[in-house]
N, C-alpha and C positions, 0 to 999 in steps of 0.2 A: 504493500500500500504506500509506503514511504518512497520507494525507489523507482517505481514504474509509473510514469504519468499516463501511459496508454492503457494499462491493464484495468479492466472494468469487471465488476461483479456486483451482485446484489448486496452482499454484506459490506463491501467497501463503500458502496454508495450510501448505505445506511449509516455507516460509521462517520463518513464525512458530513452527512446531513446533521448528525447528532452533535459533532464536535466543531463544526464550522464556526459557530459564534465564538467559541473559546479561542480558536485560531485567530479570528478577527480581533478580539480583545488583546490577545498576546502580541499581535503585530502592532497594534496601536500603542501598546505599552512600550515596546522596544523602540519605536520611532520617537515617542515622547522622551524616553530616557536619553537617547542619543542627542536629541535636539536640545534638551535642557543643558547639557554640558557644552555642546557646540556653540550655543548662543550666550553662554555665560551666566545663565540662571543658577546653575550649580557649578562649583569650582573643584576640579580634581586636585588631589594632593601631589606635590612634586617631591621627588627624591633627589638627593645630592649625587646623581649619576644619570647617565643616559639610559633610556628604556626603549627596547625594541620588542614588539609583540608579534608572535606568530600564531595566527588563529584561522578560523573558518566560519562560514555562514551555516554550515551543515553539522548537525549533531552526529557524533560518532565518526568524524573524519580523522582517521589515524595519521593522515598525511601532515596534520598540523604538528604532531609530536615530532615526527622526523624532520620537519622544516625547522622547528625550534632548535633541535640538536645540530642540524647543519649550520644554521646561522651562528650559533654559539661557537662551534668548532672553527668555522671559517674566520670569525673575528679574532678568536684566540690565536690562530696561526698568524694573523697579521699583527700580533703584538698587543692586543687589547686585553685588559684584565676583566674577564667575563664571569658572570654567575648566571645560573638558570633558575627560574622560578616556576616550578611545576604547578599544575592545576591544584588549587587549594583543597585540602580535606575538610570535612565538616567541622563546624565550630563546636558541635556537641562532643565530638571525640577529643579534640585538642584544646578547645577554648578559642574564642574569637581572635585574640591577639597572639596566640601561640605560633611559634615558628619551629619547624622540624628540619634539622640538617640531615638530608638524605645521604649526601656524599660530600666529603671535603675536597674532592678532586683526586684523592689518592685511594681512599678506602670508603666503601659503602658502610654507612653507620645506622641503617634502618632496615626495615623489612616491609614487604608488600602490605601486610595487614594495617600498618600504621601510615605508610607513605602513599600507597596507591600504586597501581601498575605503571601509570605514565611516568611517575617520578623515578621508579626503578629502571625503566627503559632509558630514560634520559641519562641516568647515572652510568649505565652500561655503554651508552653510545658517546659519552663525553668525557673521556679520560683527561685529567688535569683541570677540570672545570667543576667548581662547587655546585651542588644541586640542593635547593631548599624548597620547602612547600609550607603553605599555611593559608588559612581562609582569607586573611587580609594581605594583599600583595604589597601594600605600603610597608608593613612591618617586616615582610620577607626581604624587601629591598634594603631597609635599614640594617637588618642583620647581615646581609650579604656585603654591604659596604663596611660595616664596623668590624666584622669577624674575618673577612677575606680580602678587604681592600678592593672590592669590585668597582670598576668604573662604568661597566655596561651590564645591565640586567636584561636578560632575554626571557620574556613571558611566554610560556607555553599556553595555548588556548587563551590569548589575551585580547582578541579583537573586541570583545564586549566588556572589557575591564575599564569602563569609563571613569570610575572614581580615581584612577591613577593616571597622572600625566605621562603620555608616551611621545617619543620623538619620531618613531617609525612604526607603521602598521603594515605587516605582511600577511596576506591572505592566501591560503592554500585551497585549491579546488581539485577534487578527485575527478580525473578525466573520464573514468568509467561510469560513475554514478551521477556526476554533474550536480545539479540542484534537485535531484530526485523528482518527486511528483510536483515540486514547486509550491507546496503548501507549507505554511508555518506550523510549528508545534501547536497542538498535538496531532493534527491531521497530516502532517508532513515532517521532514527533517530540518526545515529552515529555522534558524534561531532569530533571524532578522529578514526583512524584505531584501530582495536582491539589490535594490538600489543603494543599500549600505556600502556596496563596493566603491562608491564614489569617495569614501573616506580613506580608502587604502592607498598607501604609498607604493606598494608593489603587489602584484597579483600573479600567482604561479599556478599553472595547470600541471598536475602530476599524473603521469601515464595517460596523457591526452592523445589527440586533441579533443575538444568539445565539439558537439554537433548540434544542429537544429536550433531550437529556441535557446538552449544554454549558451551556444556560441554567440548568438545574436545579443543576448543580454550581457554577456561578458564584454562584447564590443561596445555596447551602449552605456553600461554603467561602470565598467572597469578600465575605460580608455585612459583615464588620467593617471592610473598607477603604472609603475614600471613593469612591463610584462616579462615573464620568464617561464621556461619549461623545465620539468624535472621528471625523473624516472626512479621508481623503486627497483633496486637491483639486489637479487639474492647474493649473499656473500659467503655463507657457510651453512652446513647442516651438522649440528652437534647432538650428541646423546643427551637426553633429558637428565640422566643420572650423573652427567659430568664427563669430562674427558675432552680430548682433542676433537676438533671439528673437521669435516671433510668438505671438499668442493661441492657445490650444488649439482655438479655434473653427475654425481653418483646416483641421482634420481632418474636419470635417463633410462627409460625402459622398465622401471620398477613399478610394481603394483603397490599402491599405498592407500591407507585410510587417512582421513582428515578429522581433526578434532579441534574445535575453536568456539570462542564466544565473541563474535564480532558483529558490528552493525551491518556489515556487508560480507558475509562468509564467502560469496562468490569470488571475492578478490584473492583469497588464499587458493581456491581451486584453480583460478586462471593462472596464477603464478606457478603452481606446481605442474600444471599441464604444459605450460610453456617450457618447462625444464625437461619435458619428455616423459613424465610419469603418467601412469594410468590410475585414475582415482576409482577405487572399487567400492568404497563405502565412506560415509561421513557421519559425524556426530556434531551437530550444530546446536549451540546454546545461545541464549540471549546475550546481548552486549554486556560486558563487565560481569560475566557469570562467576559466582563463587563456587569453585569445584569442591567436590567431596569424593570419598573413595568409591561410591556407587557409580559416579559418572565415568570412571575409567576402568571399571572392573571388567575382566575377561576380554580386553581389547584383542589379545592374541588370537582369539577364535575367529575374528572377522577379517583381519588383514595381517600380512607378515611384517609390515612396516607402517608406522603411523607418523604423521607430520602435524606439528602444531606451531603456533606463532610464539614469539618472545613474550607478547602480552599474556598469553594463556599459560605458558610454561612457568611463569612466576607464581601462578596460583595452583599448580599441580604438584603435589608431593610425590617425589620419585618412588617412595615406598608403596604408593597406591597402585602402581601399574603392573606389579607382579612380573610375569614372564614376557610382557609386551615390549617390543622394540619401538620406543617413542623418541623421535628426534625433533629438534627445534630448528626451524628455518629462520636464519637471521637476515634482516633486510637493511640496507642503507640507502640514503637518498643521494642521487647524482643530479646535479644541476647543470644544464647546458649553458655554456658561456658564462660560467660563474664569475669571471673577472668583472664584467660590466655591472652585474648585480651588486657585488661587494663594493665596487667603487661608488655606486649610487647610495648604498647604505651608509658608507663612511662619510660621504658628502653630506647626507642628511644629519648625521650625528655631529658634524662640525659646524652646523648652522649657528652663527652668532646670535641671531634673533631668538632662536630656541633656547640658547643658554641664558639670555637676559630674562626671557619669560619664565624660565625654570627658577632662576634666582628669586624673582619677584614672588612666584607662587610658593616657593619654599619659605620665604619670609612671612607671607600671609598665613601659611599653614602653621608656622611656629607661633604666630601671634594669636 
């Protein structure tokens, strides 16, 4: 229902009819929230550092996490002192102002039950870069600055983080699913109307290109942002129980089962099939599924080899899989013509007007 605009059925029509008013109210609320900050009715807080957000319009877009990791690593290689702010965990669990250090850049200091899967993936993909999480991104930035001397904070899933002053907004779009059925939550996957792309400084299509209405809307609303293209590339297949990984080429000709809890499980299937594997069975769970022993029991009966994602592997205890051979497919993001994109990001971070505005906002926040 979320991903296919053209698929029609009676129950989908009934669901949309029921929840369409909620989607309308949600869309109006997001527009109002963005407009209040854009027009100065509400004032975002400023950090004593540059802030880059990597986000998406679509709920469940894993590409935003990979984009945040890529930006942080790229800026780190260019000599910037960078920290990553992962999507905040609930205030009930940690407290509204609490900050959790997931990684200090050398060692992982937390676990998935506390930090969340996204934070753990960021830590794995960003050696040498501190990763922190918390409900309030302002407090996360203050800790990153004071504890690690960070000069640039990269926000994972930060495009809707209006209460925090940002210097650069980067939006990732999944080229396979695009904008889904183009409805706002809860009838569709959109967090904001597509016109919000006008606020982005850079817009990237991952595993594209887009087609049809999605391509037209990208051209209409995202034309002011710097365009870039990127691809998810499999880099290794490693045993869930630990040990050295193999090249993804080992999957060529293999019969495999897939186990995942993703917003779009077809993305894993497409990737595995492109590597030459034959998918013989699948176990798909809802996004952010919390695994238990029953979910992975007797896997060996259905396929000789099982493939899962890094996001899922973090939540599966190796002791649960018994005799099954379960391996984790690691993915990294490759950006085409990354030099021009990085040059544009750095130019935006050096804007003197932004620095003056930041100093004034920080003074106002302190007052």
